[in-house]
C-alpha positions, 0 to 999 in steps of 0.5 A: 820273486813270488811269495810261497805261502806256508799253506803251499809249503805244508801241502808239499810234504807228502810223507812219501820219501820219493815225493818229499825229495822232489817237492820240498826242495823245489818249493824252497829253492826254485818255486820262490824264483818262478812266476805266478803262472808256475806257482798256480800250476804247482798249486794245481799239481798239489791236488793230485794224489800221492800215487798219481804224483809218484807215477808222474814223476817216475814216468810210468804214467803221463799227467792228466793235463798239459799243465801238469805235464809241464810242471812235472817236467819242470820240477824234474829239471830243477831236481836234476840241476841240484843233484850232487849239490850239498843238501840234496 
């Protein structure tokens, strides 16, 4: 289990509902159970613009690196597992 910093949690708040619904539960529920490599990939993902993130998550554009492609797919899988559960 890893420690997710307040800075990472704050940067996950994007201000776009579509992104917040994907990223905030991920950072609170899933990311603490991941390894350091996943955390680093997520921190790198947060460097992308909101528009890039929306396009990557909705599938209209491919992420620009393999690492970003993998973390986007992982976040989408985590989100799909939570669908239909209370609080999501």
